[in-house]
N, C-alpha and C positions, 0 to 999 in steps of 0.2 A: 504493499499499500504506499510507503514512503517513497519507493521508487516510482510509482505511478504520479504520487504527488508533486515530485521534482520534475518528471516529463511534462505534465501539464503546465507547472509553473514556467519551464522553459519556453514552451509553446506560446503562453500569454505574453512572454516577454518579446518574442520575436514575430508572433503572428499579427495579423491584420486587425486594427481596432476600429470600432464603429465611427470614429472620429479622429481626424489627424492630430488634433490638440493634445491628446493623451500621449501620442508618439513624441510631440515637441516636449511636453513637461517630463516625460521619462528621460529624454535626451537631454534635459536641463539638469536633472537630478543626476545623472551620471556624469556630466560635466562637472558639475559642483563638487561631487565625491572625489573626482580624479584631482581637481585643483586643491582641494583640502589635502588629500593624501600627499601630493607632491609637497605641498608647504610644510606637513609634518616631517617629511624625510628631510627636506633641505634645511629646516630649522636645527634638526640634530646634526646634520652634517657639518654645519657652520660651527656649532659648538664644539663638535668633536675636533674640527680643524685648528680652532684656537687652542683646545686643550692639547692637542698634539704638537703645536708649535711652541706654546709656553712651556710645556713639560720638558720639550728639547732643549730650550734656553735654561732652564733651572737646572736640568741634569748636567749642563756644561760648567754650572757653578757649585752645585750640591753634589757630594759624593754618593756612592751606591748606599753606604751605611754610615752612619754617624753615632758616636758613642759620647754621650754626655753624663755628667755627674748628676746623680738623684738629688743630692742637696749642695748646696753651695755653687761657688762658680769654677773653681779650680780643683784639679786633682794631679797627683804625681804617678807616673808610671815608669816600670824600668825597662831598659833595653831588651831584657831578656823576656819580658811580657809581649813586648812588641815583635819579637821573633817568634814567639809561639803562636800569635794572632796570623803573622804572615805565613805560617806552616799549615794553617787551616785550609781545606780544599777550596777552590775558587777564589781565595784571597790573593790578589796580585800586588797589593800596595797598601802601606798604612802610613797616614800623615798625621802628626801632631800640630795642632793649631791652638792659637790662644787669642782671645778678643775682649775687648772692653769699650764702653762708651767714653768717648773723649771729646774734646773741643779742637778744632782745627782753625788755624789762622793763616791767612795768606794776603799780604799788602792791605792789612786792616780790615779785610772781610773774615768773618768768624761764622762757623757753622757747627753744629754738634752731629757727630756721627759715629761710627764704630771703627776702630783700629784693629785690624786683624793681622797676627802674625803666622806665618806659614813656615814650613821647613822646606828641605831641597826636595821632599818626595811629593809635593802638593800637586806638582803638575802630572804626576803618575795617577793621581787620584781623581783630578777634575781636568776639564780641557779649557781652563779659563784662558790660556794663551790663544784659544781660536776666537775669543769674545773681545780681543784687543781690537779697538777701533782707531787708536792714535798711538804712536809710540812703540815700545816693546817690553816685554816682561822681564825686567831686571830689578831685583830686589836689594842687591848689595854688590858693590865693586870698588876695589881698592879702599876698603874700610870707610867707603861712603854708603849711608843708608838711602834706598830708594823706596818709592811706593808706586803702586798701581791704584788708580782712584777711579771711582765709578763716575759715569758720564753725568749723572744728575748731581752729585756732589761737586764735581768740578765746574759745572756751570754756576752753582750757587756761589762757589768761591771766585768764580771769574778767573780761573787758573788757566795759566798757558804751559804746556809741556815743554815748549821751545825755550821758556824761561828757566835756564839752568843756574841762574845766579841768584834767584830768590827762592829759599826753601820755604816748605809748609811746616809751621811750627804746631807739634802737638802737645797740647794741655793735658795732664792726667791728674785728677785729684788724688791727694795722698790721705792715708788713713790716720796719720799722726797729726794732731793739731796743737799748735802752740797756743792759740787764743780760742777760748770756747765760743764756738758759734761760728768760727772761719776755718776754712781749709786751705791748706797749701796746695799749690800745684806744681808739678814736676813738669818742666818744659823740654822736649827734644826736637830736633830738626831733621827733615828728611827732604830729599828731592824727589819729583815725581818723573818717572821714567814711561808711563803709559797709562792709558785710559781704557777702561772695559765697559762693555754694556750689555746687560742682560735683559734690557727692556722691561723692568719692573722696578719695584721700591728699593731693591738692591742697590741699584744705579745711585740712589739717592743717600744711601747709608754707609757704604763701605770704602775704607782704604787699606789696601793690603801692603805688608812689608815683611821683612824677615823675622823670624820668632824671636831671635836674640834681641832685636831692638825693641820689640814689644815687652819681652820679659823685664828687660832692664827698665823700661818706663814703669811696669808695674811693681817692680822689686819682686819680682818671682822668679828664682833662679832655675828650677827644672819643672815648674809647674805647666800645665797645658788646661784649655777649657773643653777640648774636644779631640777625639781620634776620628779621622775621616778616612775610609776604607774603600777601596776599588776592588770590584769583584770580576772575575772572568766570565762567569754565567750569572746574570741576574735572576734567572728562573729559580736558583735555589737559594734566595736571599733569606728566606724564613729559617731554612735549615743552618745557614751561616749565621744568622743572628742568634740562634739557640746554642750553638757551638760556642760563639763568642761570649754569651752570657754565662755559660758554665765555666768558662776559663778565667772571666774577670770576677764572678760572683755577684753578691748583692752591691748596691749602692750605685748602680749604673742604669741609664736609660738608652736603649738601642733602638735607632729609628732608621727605616728605610727611606728611599726617595719620597714616596707618597707622604709619610709621616713627618717628614721634614717641612713640607708645604701643605699640611692638612687642612688648615684653616682656608687657604686660598683655594685649594682644589674642592673643598665642600661647598664654598660660595660659588664656584663655577658649576657644580652640579645642580646646586639649588636654582641658579639662573636658567640652566638648560632646561630642568623639568618644569619650571615655572611658566617658561616660553611656551614648552610644549603643551602644558595645561591650557594656557590662552588660546591657542591654535586649536586644541581639541574642543574647547566650548564654542569656537567658531563653527566647527563641524557640526555642533548640534543644531545650529541655525541653518546650516546648509541642508541637513537631514529634514527639514520641513518640506523642502521640495519633494523628496522621497514620499514622505507621508502624502502629500497632495497628488502624487503620480499613482500611489497604490489605492488611495481611496477612489480615484476616477476609474481605475482597472475594476475595482470591485462593482462600482456602479454600473459598469459596461458588462460585466459578466453575470449579471443577476440571472439571466437564462441558463447559463452553464452551471451556475451552482445549484439551480433547481434539479437539473438533469443529474448532477453527481449525486445530490440527495437522494434522488429515485433510485440510483444505482447502488445505494448502501453507504454512502459517505456520510460519516458521522461528523458533529461539529468540530472535533479535534483534527479531523483529516483537512477539513476547509481551512481551518486556522493555519495548520501546519503548510498547506499549500502556498497561501499568500505570505506566509513567513519565509518560505523558500524563494519566493519571487522576489521580495525585499533585498534578501541575502544575495540573490543573483546580480541584481542591479549594482549593490554595493561591491560585489566581487569585480564586476566589470571596471566600476568606477576605480577600484584600487589598482588594478593591473595598468589601467591607463595612467593613473597618478605615478605609478612606479617608472612607467616608460618617461613620462615628463620630467620627473625627477632626475633620471639617468642622462637626459638629454641636457638639462640644466647643469648638472654636475659635471659634465664633459666640457661643456662651454666654459663655465667657471674655472676649472681645472687647468684648461689649455689657454684660454684667452682672457681670463680676468674680466668678465663682461661688467660684473658689479665691484668698482673700485672702492677702497678706503681712503678717507682724506689723508693729505700728506702729512708726514711727521711720524707715521707708525712704520714698524719694521718692515712691513710687506707692502705691497701696492694694491691687493685686491683681497677680497674675503678668502681666507683658507677654508677648504672643504674636505672631509674625509668621510666615506661611506663605511658602514659597519653592518654586518648580516644581521646582528640582533636589532638593530633599529627597524630594519623591514619587518621583523616579526612583532616588534611592540607597536609599530604603525597599524599592521594588519589587524591584530587582536583589537586595537583602539577603535578602528574605523568599523570593524566587523561588528562590535559590540552596540556603537551607535547605529548602525544599520539595522541590527536586530531590534534595538529600543523603537526605532521609527517604524517597523513593520507590526508593531503590537497592536496599536489602535486600528489600522486598517484590517488586520487579520481578524481582530475580534469583531468589526463590523461585519465581516464577510460571514463569519459563523452565526452572528445574531440574524443576518439576512437569510441565512439557510434555514433557521427555525421558523421565521416569519412566512418564508414561502411554502414549507411544509404545513404549517397552520391553516394557511389560505387554501391549499389543495384540500 
């Protein structure tokens, strides 16, 4: 009986109607569903593109694994422990870093930021040298301290890397106080050798130098604030985290790439699904066209409904028939929407037809299609199509009862 209901529903969809307006309204319903489906796919693909782009930039600055103290700012670790971490499977490099908030001054301009000291293994852990937009990656040379500054912080200080005569003065508040309520500042100078850009708040926050310079500034001889670790295979990151935790014991927080930018990534996900929800609510409005089309088909097929009742069709089968019809219309709209989305994706990917205003990292909106998005959109649109079919299907079943009573 279900197979027969589906065949009849397909016949109603493609068969001739008593009036051409029903075909027009049905076509409008399919077109609206296809446009809505394409919009949902493209919204997800744009957010996927931004997520992929920004994650790639963060990964160049952030390590695969970062070890932080559970309490306090600094901790000390022996070279033997570092060697033991390096011997863990998939670990290729371990870098010790130390950072603290400080005040930077250059030619009278002052800005608060973060001074970060890194050791010689840092470039094996991150790809920061690939993000240098001006100058080169040099942290010390001939006993002269150099720094790599973020592009945003450079702009705020109005700093020029070509100026090798004027240093940046780094002020660090000291713990010891000679006068109650007043803090002493230790001041040290360095020269900038390069500018990096991650295209995020990091650009406005960080200035990197060698770890010995920052330790001396902080009066910390062997301390570090984090261990940054690079992996050969990121797929095994959780297993590697577990092994590092067993080696180090309690007192440390171990984070993967996502956890290091967890707040930002969560905001991205919230924006993504909130936009999807708004587009989904728009689909509900589009579904009223489907309701109208099905309603007119029900009115057009009153005679057929009476024949089906005479053949033994129950109210449930009549309702199922028109539900199938609504789902068929929805499925056609989904397939056409997928086709439109794929065409738009190819055009945007290859030609960048929708541009981004100047000043951003790229010229056009990034897009990235994921198979899971097609599944999510299919379920969403099919659910909306099913809900839109409920009232017309119920109307058809009631009409069947009325026709039977009249007979």
